[in-house]
C-alpha positions as CSV (number, residue, x, y, z in Angstrom):
1,M,-58.0,59.9,112.6
2,M,-58.0,63.6,112.0
3,R,-61.6,64.5,111.2
4,G,-61.5,68.3,111.9
5,R,-60.2,71.2,109.9
6,E,-56.4,71.5,109.3
7,I,-55.6,70.5,112.8
8,L,-52.3,69.8,114.4
9,A,-53.5,67.4,117.0
10,V,-51.4,66.9,120.1
11,S,-53.3,64.1,121.8
12,V,-53.2,63.7,125.5
13,L,-54.0,60.3,126.9
14,F,-55.4,60.5,130.3
15,F,-55.0,57.3,132.3
16,G,-56.3,56.5,135.8
17,F,-54.1,57.7,138.6
18,L,-54.6,59.0,142.1
19,A,-55.6,62.7,141.6
20,T,-55.1,63.5,145.3
21,T,-51.5,62.4,145.3
22,S,-48.7,63.9,143.3
23,F,-46.1,61.2,142.5
24,A,-43.5,60.6,139.9
25,A,-44.4,57.7,137.7
26,S,-42.1,55.7,135.5
27,V,-43.9,54.9,132.2
28,T,-42.3,52.3,129.9
29,Y,-43.5,49.3,127.9
30,D,-42.7,45.7,127.1
31,H,-44.1,43.3,124.6
32,R,-47.4,42.9,126.5
33,A,-48.4,46.3,127.9
34,L,-47.6,49.8,129.1
35,L,-45.8,49.6,132.4
36,I,-46.6,52.3,135.0
37,D,-44.1,52.2,137.9
38,G,-43.0,48.8,136.6
39,K,-46.5,47.3,136.6
40,R,-48.3,46.1,133.4
41,R,-51.7,47.8,133.0
42,V,-54.8,46.9,131.0
43,L,-56.0,50.3,130.0
44,I,-59.4,51.4,128.5
45,S,-59.4,54.9,127.0
46,G,-61.9,57.2,125.4
47,S,-61.5,60.3,123.2
48,I,-63.0,63.6,124.3
49,H,-61.8,66.7,122.4
50,Y,-61.9,69.7,124.6
51,P,-62.6,72.3,121.8
52,R,-65.6,70.3,120.7
53,S,-67.4,71.0,124.1
54,T,-67.5,73.9,126.5
55,P,-65.5,74.2,129.7
56,E,-68.7,74.0,131.6
57,M,-69.3,70.5,130.2
58,W,-65.8,69.2,130.9
59,P,-66.2,68.1,134.5
60,D,-69.4,66.2,133.8
61,L,-68.0,64.5,130.7
62,I,-64.9,63.5,132.5
63,Q,-66.8,62.1,135.5
64,K,-69.2,60.1,133.2
65,S,-66.1,58.7,131.5
66,K,-64.7,57.5,134.8
67,D,-68.1,56.1,135.9
68,G,-68.2,54.2,132.5
69,G,-65.0,52.4,133.4
70,L,-62.4,54.4,131.5
71,D,-58.8,54.6,132.8
72,V,-57.8,57.2,130.1
73,I,-59.1,60.2,128.2
74,E,-57.5,61.0,124.9
75,T,-57.6,64.3,123.1
76,Y,-56.1,66.1,120.2
77,V,-54.3,69.4,120.6
78,F,-55.7,71.6,117.8
79,W,-53.0,73.6,116.1
80,N,-55.4,75.5,114.0
81,V,-57.3,77.0,116.9
82,H,-54.3,77.5,119.2
83,E,-52.3,79.3,116.5
84,P,-54.8,80.8,114.0
85,V,-52.1,83.2,112.8
86,R,-48.4,82.4,113.0
87,N,-47.0,83.3,116.5
88,Q,-50.4,84.4,117.7
89,F,-51.6,81.9,120.3
90,N,-54.9,81.2,122.0
91,F,-55.3,78.9,125.0
92,E,-58.4,80.5,126.5
93,G,-62.0,79.2,126.9
94,R,-62.7,76.1,124.9
95,Y,-59.0,76.0,124.0
96,D,-57.7,75.9,127.6
97,L,-55.7,72.7,127.2
98,V,-54.0,73.0,130.6
99,K,-57.3,73.4,132.4
100,F,-58.7,70.4,130.6
101,V,-55.7,68.2,131.5
102,K,-55.9,69.2,135.1
103,L,-59.6,68.5,135.3
104,V,-58.9,65.0,134.0
105,A,-56.2,64.6,136.6
106,E,-58.6,65.7,139.4
107,A,-61.0,63.0,138.4
108,G,-58.3,60.4,138.9
109,L,-57.6,59.6,135.3
110,Y,-54.5,59.5,133.3
111,V,-54.0,61.4,130.0
112,H,-52.5,60.8,125.7
113,L,-51.0,63.7,123.7
114,R,-51.5,63.3,119.9
115,I,-49.7,65.6,117.4
116,A,-50.9,65.3,113.8
117,A,-52.5,67.6,111.2
118,F,-51.8,71.2,110.4
119,P,-53.3,74.8,110.1
120,L,-54.1,76.2,106.7
121,W,-51.7,79.2,106.9
122,L,-48.8,76.8,106.6
123,H,-49.8,76.4,103.0
124,F,-48.7,80.0,102.3
125,I,-45.1,79.6,103.6
126,P,-42.8,79.9,100.6
127,G,-41.3,76.6,99.5
128,I,-43.3,74.5,101.9
129,K,-44.5,70.9,101.2
130,F,-46.7,69.2,103.8
131,R,-45.7,66.0,105.5
132,T,-42.5,65.1,103.8
133,D,-38.8,65.8,104.0
134,N,-39.2,69.5,103.6
135,E,-37.2,71.9,105.8
136,P,-39.8,74.7,106.1
137,F,-42.5,72.2,107.1
138,K,-40.3,70.4,109.6
139,A,-39.3,73.6,111.2
140,E,-42.9,74.7,111.8
141,M,-43.9,71.3,113.0
142,Q,-41.1,71.1,115.5
143,R,-41.7,74.6,116.7
144,F,-45.3,74.0,117.6
145,T,-44.7,70.5,119.0
146,A,-42.0,71.8,121.2
147,K,-44.2,74.7,122.4
148,I,-47.0,72.2,123.5
149,V,-44.5,69.9,125.2
150,D,-42.9,72.9,127.0
151,M,-46.3,74.1,128.2
152,M,-47.1,70.7,129.6
153,K,-43.7,70.5,131.3
154,Q,-44.1,74.0,132.9
155,E,-47.3,72.7,134.5
156,N,-45.7,69.4,135.6
157,L,-48.3,67.5,133.7
158,Y,-46.1,64.6,132.4
159,A,-46.2,61.4,134.4
160,S,-42.4,61.7,134.9
161,Q,-43.2,65.0,136.8
162,G,-46.1,63.6,138.8
163,G,-48.7,64.5,136.2
164,P,-51.3,62.5,134.3
165,I,-49.8,62.4,130.8
166,I,-48.4,59.0,130.2
167,L,-48.4,58.7,126.4
168,S,-47.8,61.0,123.4
169,Q,-48.3,60.7,119.6
170,I,-46.5,62.2,116.7
171,E,-47.9,62.3,113.2
172,N,-51.3,60.6,112.5
173,E,-52.1,57.8,110.1
174,Y,-49.2,58.8,107.8
175,G,-48.7,55.2,106.8
176,N,-52.0,55.2,104.9
177,I,-50.6,57.8,102.5
178,D,-46.8,57.7,102.7
179,S,-46.4,55.8,99.4
180,A,-47.4,59.0,97.6
181,F,-44.3,60.8,98.9
182,G,-41.7,58.2,97.7
183,P,-38.4,57.7,99.5
184,A,-38.8,61.1,101.3
185,A,-41.6,59.7,103.4
186,K,-39.2,57.3,105.2
187,T,-36.7,60.1,105.8
188,Y,-39.6,62.3,107.2
189,I,-41.0,59.7,109.5
190,N,-37.6,58.9,110.9
191,W,-37.0,62.6,111.5
192,A,-40.4,63.0,113.2
193,A,-39.7,60.1,115.5
194,K,-36.3,61.4,116.4
195,M,-37.6,64.9,116.9
196,A,-40.4,63.7,119.3
197,V,-38.1,61.6,121.4
198,S,-35.6,64.5,121.7
199,L,-38.2,66.5,123.5
200,D,-37.6,64.3,126.5
201,T,-41.2,64.0,127.8
202,G,-40.3,60.9,129.9
203,V,-43.2,59.0,128.4
204,P,-43.5,56.7,125.4
205,W,-44.4,58.0,122.0
206,V,-46.7,56.2,119.5
207,M,-47.5,56.5,115.7
208,C,-50.8,55.2,114.6
209,Q,-51.2,53.3,111.3
210,Q,-47.4,53.5,110.8
211,P,-46.1,49.9,110.2
212,D,-42.5,51.1,109.9
213,A,-42.5,53.3,113.0
214,P,-38.8,53.3,114.2
215,D,-37.8,52.3,117.7
216,P,-38.6,53.3,120.4
217,I,-41.9,54.6,118.8
218,I,-44.8,52.1,119.3
219,N,-46.9,51.6,116.1
220,T,-50.6,51.3,116.9
221,C,-53.8,50.4,115.1
222,N,-56.8,52.5,114.1
223,G,-60.0,50.9,112.7
224,F,-63.3,49.2,113.4
225,Y,-61.5,46.0,114.3
226,C,-57.9,45.6,115.5
227,D,-57.8,42.0,116.9
228,Q,-55.6,40.8,114.1
229,F,-53.1,43.7,114.4
230,T,-49.5,43.0,115.5
231,P,-46.9,45.6,116.3
232,N,-43.7,45.8,114.2
233,S,-41.5,44.5,117.0
234,N,-41.7,41.7,119.5
235,N,-40.7,44.3,122.1
236,K,-43.8,46.5,121.6
237,P,-47.3,46.0,123.1
238,K,-50.5,45.6,121.0
239,M,-52.4,49.0,121.2
240,W,-55.5,50.3,119.6
241,T,-55.6,54.1,119.5
242,E,-58.8,54.5,117.5
243,N,-61.7,52.1,117.9
244,W,-64.2,53.9,115.6
245,S,-67.5,53.8,117.6
246,G,-69.2,55.3,114.5
247,W,-68.3,57.8,111.8
248,F,-68.7,61.5,111.2
249,L,-71.9,62.9,109.7
250,S,-71.9,64.5,106.3
251,F,-74.5,66.9,104.9
252,G,-76.4,64.9,102.3
253,G,-74.9,61.6,103.3
254,A,-76.3,58.6,105.1
255,V,-76.3,58.6,108.9
256,P,-73.7,56.2,110.1
257,Y,-74.6,53.7,112.8
258,R,-72.6,51.0,114.5
259,P,-74.6,48.5,116.6
260,V,-73.3,48.4,120.2
261,E,-73.1,44.7,120.0
262,D,-70.5,45.0,117.3
263,L,-68.6,47.6,119.2
264,A,-68.5,45.3,122.3
265,F,-67.5,42.3,120.1
266,A,-64.6,44.2,118.7
267,V,-63.4,45.3,122.1
268,A,-63.6,41.8,123.6
269,R,-61.9,40.3,120.6
270,F,-59.0,42.7,120.9
271,F,-58.3,41.9,124.5
272,Q,-58.9,38.2,123.8
273,L,-56.1,38.2,121.3
274,G,-53.5,40.0,123.4
275,G,-54.3,43.7,123.3
276,T,-53.9,45.7,126.5
277,F,-54.7,49.3,125.5
278,Q,-57.9,50.3,123.7
279,N,-59.3,53.8,122.9
280,Y,-62.9,54.6,121.8
281,Y,-62.9,57.2,119.0
282,M,-65.0,59.0,120.1
283,Y,-66.3,58.6,123.7
284,H,-68.0,62.0,123.6
285,G,-68.1,63.5,120.1
286,G,-69.3,67.1,120.6
287,T,-69.6,69.9,118.1
288,N,-67.5,71.4,115.3
289,F,-67.9,75.0,116.2
290,G,-67.6,77.8,113.7
291,R,-65.8,77.0,110.5
292,T,-63.8,74.0,111.9
293,S,-65.8,71.1,110.5
294,G,-63.4,70.1,107.7
295,G,-64.7,68.0,104.9
296,P,-66.0,69.0,102.5
297,F,-69.6,68.6,103.8
298,I,-68.8,67.3,107.3
299,S,-71.5,68.4,109.6
300,T,-71.1,70.6,112.6
301,S,-72.2,67.7,114.8
302,Y,-69.3,65.4,115.7
303,D,-71.6,62.9,117.3
304,Y,-69.6,59.9,115.9
305,D,-72.2,57.5,117.5
306,A,-70.0,58.0,120.7
307,P,-71.0,55.6,123.5
308,L,-70.5,57.4,126.8
309,D,-71.5,54.1,128.3
310,E,-69.7,50.9,129.0
311,Y,-72.3,48.2,128.7
312,D,-70.4,46.3,131.5
313,V,-67.8,45.2,129.0
314,H,-65.1,47.2,130.8
315,K,-65.9,45.5,134.2
316,A,-65.7,42.1,132.6
317,I,-62.4,42.8,131.0
318,K,-61.0,44.3,134.3
319,L,-62.0,41.1,136.1
320,C,-59.5,39.3,133.7
321,E,-56.7,41.8,134.1
322,E,-54.5,39.8,136.5
323,A,-54.3,36.9,134.1
324,L,-54.2,39.1,130.9
325,I,-51.0,40.9,131.9
326,A,-49.2,38.0,133.6
327,T,-49.0,35.5,130.8
328,E,-49.2,34.8,127.1
329,P,-52.5,33.7,125.6
330,T,-53.2,30.2,124.3
331,T,-55.8,29.9,121.6
332,T,-57.4,26.7,120.5
333,S,-60.2,25.9,117.9
334,L,-63.6,24.8,119.1
335,G,-64.8,24.3,115.6
336,P,-65.1,26.3,112.4
337,N,-65.1,30.0,113.2
338,L,-65.1,29.1,116.9
339,E,-62.1,29.5,119.3
340,A,-61.2,29.7,122.9
341,T,-58.3,31.9,124.2
342,V,-57.0,31.1,127.7
343,Y,-54.8,33.2,130.0
344,K,-53.5,31.0,132.8
345,T,-50.9,31.9,135.4
346,G,-48.6,29.7,137.4
347,S,-50.4,30.8,140.5
348,G,-53.6,29.3,139.2
349,S,-55.4,32.5,138.0
350,C,-57.3,31.7,134.8
351,S,-59.4,33.8,132.4
352,A,-60.9,32.8,129.1
353,F,-62.6,34.3,126.0
354,L,-64.9,32.1,123.9
355,A,-65.5,33.6,120.4
356,N,-68.0,32.9,117.6
357,V,-67.0,34.7,114.5
358,D,-69.7,32.9,112.4
359,T,-73.0,34.3,111.2
360,S,-75.1,31.7,113.1
361,D,-75.4,30.7,116.8
362,K,-73.3,27.8,118.0
363,T,-73.0,25.7,121.1
364,V,-69.5,24.7,122.2
365,T,-67.9,22.6,124.9
366,F,-65.1,24.1,126.9
367,N,-63.4,22.6,129.9
368,G,-66.2,20.0,130.1
369,N,-68.9,22.6,130.1
370,S,-71.4,23.6,127.4
371,Y,-71.8,27.2,126.3
372,N,-74.1,28.9,123.9
373,L,-72.4,31.5,121.7
374,P,-74.6,33.8,119.6
375,A,-73.4,34.7,116.2
376,W,-70.6,37.3,116.0
377,S,-70.0,37.4,119.8
378,V,-67.5,36.8,122.6
379,S,-68.2,35.4,126.0
380,I,-65.9,36.5,128.8
381,L,-65.1,34.0,131.6
382,P,-62.9,35.7,134.2
383,D,-62.5,32.4,136.1
384,C,-62.4,30.1,133.0
385,K,-65.8,28.8,134.0
386,N,-68.5,31.3,134.5
387,V,-69.7,33.7,131.8
388,V,-70.0,37.2,133.1
389,L,-70.8,38.8,129.8
390,N,-71.6,37.9,126.2
391,T,-71.1,40.8,123.7
392,A,-74.3,40.0,121.8
393,K,-76.4,40.5,125.0
394,V,-75.2,44.0,126.1
395,N,-77.8,46.5,127.1
396,S,-78.0,49.9,125.6
397,V,-80.2,52.8,124.7
398,T,-79.7,53.9,121.1
399,V,-80.7,57.2,119.5
400,I,-79.9,57.4,115.8
401,P,-79.6,61.0,114.6
402,S,-81.2,62.2,111.4
403,F,-81.3,65.3,109.2
404,T,-84.6,67.0,108.5
405,H,-85.4,69.7,106.0
406,Q,-87.0,72.9,107.2
407,S,-88.3,75.6,104.9
408,L,-87.2,79.2,105.2
409,V,-89.6,81.3,107.2
410,S,-89.9,85.0,106.5
411,D,-92.3,85.7,109.4
412,V,-90.9,88.6,111.4
413,A,-92.3,87.5,114.7
414,Y,-90.8,84.0,114.2
415,S,-87.4,85.5,113.3
416,K,-87.5,87.5,116.5
417,A,-88.4,84.4,118.5
418,V,-85.3,82.6,117.3
419,S,-83.0,85.5,117.3
420,S,-81.2,84.2,120.4
421,V,-80.3,81.0,118.5
422,W,-79.6,82.3,115.0
423,S,-77.8,85.4,113.7
424,W,-78.5,86.6,110.2
425,I,-76.6,88.7,107.7
426,K,-77.8,90.2,104.5
427,E,-75.4,89.9,101.5
428,P,-76.2,91.9,98.4
429,V,-75.9,90.1,95.1
430,G,-72.7,90.6,93.2
431,I,-69.9,93.1,93.6
432,S,-71.0,96.0,95.7
433,K,-68.2,96.9,98.0
434,K,-65.1,99.0,97.7
435,D,-62.7,96.3,98.5
436,A,-63.5,94.3,95.3
437,F,-60.5,93.7,93.0
438,V,-60.0,92.9,89.3
439,K,-58.0,90.1,87.8
440,S,-57.6,88.7,84.4
441,G,-58.9,85.1,84.4
442,L,-60.3,83.0,87.2
443,L,-58.7,82.6,90.7
444,E,-58.5,79.6,92.9
445,Q,-60.7,80.3,96.0
446,I,-58.7,79.1,99.0
447,N,-55.6,81.0,97.9
448,T,-57.7,84.1,97.3
449,T,-59.6,84.1,100.6
450,A,-56.7,82.8,102.7
451,D,-59.3,81.0,104.8
452,K,-60.8,84.2,106.0
453,S,-64.1,83.4,104.4
454,D,-66.1,80.5,103.0
455,S,-67.5,82.8,100.2
456,L,-66.1,84.4,97.1
457,W,-67.9,86.4,94.4
458,Y,-66.8,86.0,90.8
459,S,-68.4,88.7,88.6
460,I,-68.1,89.4,84.9
461,S,-70.0,92.0,82.8
462,T,-70.1,91.5,79.1
463,N,-71.7,93.4,76.2
464,I,-73.8,91.2,74.0
465,K,-74.5,92.3,70.5
466,G,-77.9,91.7,69.1
467,N,-76.4,89.7,66.2
468,E,-74.4,87.2,68.4
469,P,-74.6,83.8,66.8
470,F,-76.0,82.1,69.9
471,L,-78.9,84.5,70.0
472,E,-80.0,83.9,66.4
473,D,-83.0,81.7,67.2
474,G,-84.2,83.8,70.1
475,S,-84.3,80.9,72.5
476,Q,-82.6,80.7,75.9
477,T,-78.9,80.5,76.2
478,M,-77.2,77.9,78.4
479,L,-74.6,79.0,80.9
480,H,-72.0,76.3,81.7
481,V,-69.8,76.7,84.8
482,D,-67.2,74.2,86.1
483,S,-66.0,74.6,89.7
484,L,-63.8,72.6,92.1
485,G,-66.6,73.2,94.7
486,H,-68.2,73.0,96.9
487,V,-71.5,75.0,96.3
488,L,-72.3,77.5,93.5
489,H,-75.1,80.0,93.1
490,V,-75.5,81.7,89.7
491,F,-77.1,85.1,89.3
492,V,-77.7,86.8,85.9
493,N,-78.5,90.5,85.9
494,G,-79.2,90.4,89.6
495,K,-81.6,87.4,89.7
496,L,-80.9,83.9,90.8
497,A,-80.7,81.6,87.8
498,G,-79.7,78.4,89.4
499,S,-77.5,76.5,91.9
500,G,-75.3,73.4,92.1
501,A,-73.4,71.5,94.8
502,G,-70.9,68.8,95.1
503,K,-71.4,65.5,96.9
504,S,-70.4,64.4,100.4
505,S,-69.3,61.1,99.0
506,G,-65.9,62.5,98.0
507,N,-66.5,64.5,94.8
508,A,-67.0,68.1,95.8
509,K,-66.7,69.4,92.2
510,V,-69.6,71.3,90.7
511,S,-70.6,71.4,87.1
512,V,-73.8,73.3,86.1
513,D,-75.6,74.0,82.9
514,I,-78.3,76.6,83.5
515,P,-80.7,78.1,81.0
516,I,-80.5,81.9,81.2
517,T,-81.9,84.8,79.3
518,V,-79.4,87.4,78.1
519,V,-80.3,90.7,76.5
520,P,-78.5,92.8,73.9
521,G,-76.2,95.2,75.7
522,K,-74.7,94.8,79.1
523,N,-75.2,91.6,81.0
524,T,-73.8,90.8,84.4
525,I,-73.1,87.3,85.6
526,D,-72.4,86.9,89.3
527,L,-71.1,83.5,90.6
528,L,-71.2,83.0,94.4
529,S,-68.8,80.2,95.3
530,L,-69.0,78.6,98.7
531,T,-66.7,76.2,100.5
532,V,-68.4,73.8,103.1
533,G,-65.3,72.7,105.1
534,L,-61.9,72.1,103.7
535,Y,-60.1,68.8,102.9
536,N,-58.0,67.7,105.8
537,Y,-56.9,64.2,105.0
538,G,-55.0,62.4,102.3
539,A,-51.7,62.9,100.4
540,F,-51.3,66.6,99.2
541,Y,-54.7,67.5,100.6
542,D,-53.5,71.1,101.1
543,L,-53.2,71.4,97.3
544,I,-56.8,70.5,96.6
545,G,-58.4,73.8,95.6
546,A,-61.9,75.2,95.5
547,G,-63.9,77.7,93.6
548,V,-64.7,78.4,89.9
549,T,-61.9,77.1,87.7
550,G,-63.8,77.3,84.5
551,P,-64.6,77.2,81.8
552,V,-67.5,79.6,82.0
553,K,-69.3,79.4,78.7
554,L,-72.4,80.7,77.0
555,K,-73.9,78.0,74.7
556,G,-76.5,78.8,72.1
557,Q,-79.2,76.4,70.9
558,N,-77.5,76.4,67.5
559,G,-74.3,74.9,69.0
560,T,-72.4,78.2,69.1
561,T,-70.2,78.6,72.2
562,V,-68.5,81.6,73.7
563,D,-65.9,81.0,76.4
564,L,-66.1,83.9,78.9
565,S,-63.1,82.6,80.9
566,S,-60.8,82.2,77.9
567,R,-57.9,84.6,77.6
568,S,-58.7,84.8,73.9
569,G,-62.5,85.0,73.9
570,H,-63.7,87.7,71.6
571,I,-66.2,89.1,74.2
572,R,-64.0,88.1,77.2
573,Q,-63.6,90.6,80.0
574,V,-61.7,90.6,83.3
575,F,-63.4,89.1,86.3
576,V,-64.1,91.2,89.4
577,F,-63.8,89.4,92.8
578,H,-65.1,90.1,96.3
579,I,-64.4,88.1,99.4
580,V,-67.4,87.9,101.7
581,L,-66.3,88.7,105.3
582,L,-68.9,88.3,108.0
583,E,-67.7,91.3,109.9
584,Q,-68.2,93.4,106.8
585,A,-71.6,92.0,105.9
């Protein structure tokens, strides 16, 4: 799940290994699990995105992950921050991927490398079409992917070189949208798989949410529950690359919350039914710094209800590891919505999971013993007899975030007191700078700003005759504006007349009808259009625009309408535009 702004994510899966020893590891897979040096492993992973926290935080976050029972840390590699301009790279500070990977290794964990979404500047390459069988797109995708792989190889960070990286991912949830691209989607996904394998990392590659992932790529599951997931080949293991511990926050939206009991239930059910690799998305959420939130309307907090705790579930599952990786599961019914899954080896090792997927508590008999199973829970029995954990009884401390409204404060002393936290800029209303430009008609905002700003002024001055039909009754005129979003402020003759905003629920478009007062003679209408994060998911998301698309109309009380944005309007004038750049404000 790419929930950041135009990101190419190269995810690095960090699995547990001896940091003090450099050794070459063979990483392969069979139908049950990943094999490290020929041994099947039950692996518990968590996502920590290095750009969403500071380098000073990394060692503590990594150690807490290890203390919480993780074997692996997963991260994206963010193309948009590493290459903000084509061929200009940044791997410093929060973007120091190599340092982050090495810190994970030092903690004794392994690592996953996920390559997915894309920077906005790709949109401006002539002839490009995102995520399909398109030569300009494929060339850019291969160029950056190869750069990251080469960087990891130069530092000997792949497991085949004695490093921590044992798994890589190419593309991201493409199977959710590939039908929109027709037959070209299949050609593209086969190309992406072949390209990734050709980079010769020495570790397996995965594609999440890609049912037709070609061999040898492992198709994996993303979702709140993946216990019913099966890979597309009997030769591939059952893997869960994104267990959504929550959801991202949106401005104006409800605060998502997932009970820890449900999260623990989902994890236990996955391992009960044959899974051997599970990743929390997220384990530590962090912050979307600057203008990287995505959206529209995704908040700067990437909290994601991330656990950074293990509730003893990981310990209970690890107690079952010997049986889990040695044999196939046998599941039997204990009654309606009740089942027992047993892993029993020839040497006598036995582990069991007792599940109640009903909405009421039940008592069951298993192996001659009676067990109470709370509703929607799994009991874990590492020895097929004694319950070490029931997922409905996990202990946790829960803090649910909330948004609060705070009024603007004009007090100078207060402003100085918070000056170390907030920086302020003063933007004059309308077109007041020499770099304004004039165009006939309205311009789409993202193409105009080229992602250098979230703000664009649209300004039109029009001369109103005293005998205009819509002024006949002397009442107020209505100004109608349609915009693709995401926020619009309307100023008439230098004064704020009204505002409008899209919704975080998916419709970011803005349509306003604002009563205004116009006067005979010159009137200036200034429209300040703001984007609040850009779309970064879905088919053709790069073609979803923003800004004032029109019409912009004056409507009189007598029903008369004048379209200021029409190319044939009798009082139409050209629009003047100005991009608000912070360094100029």
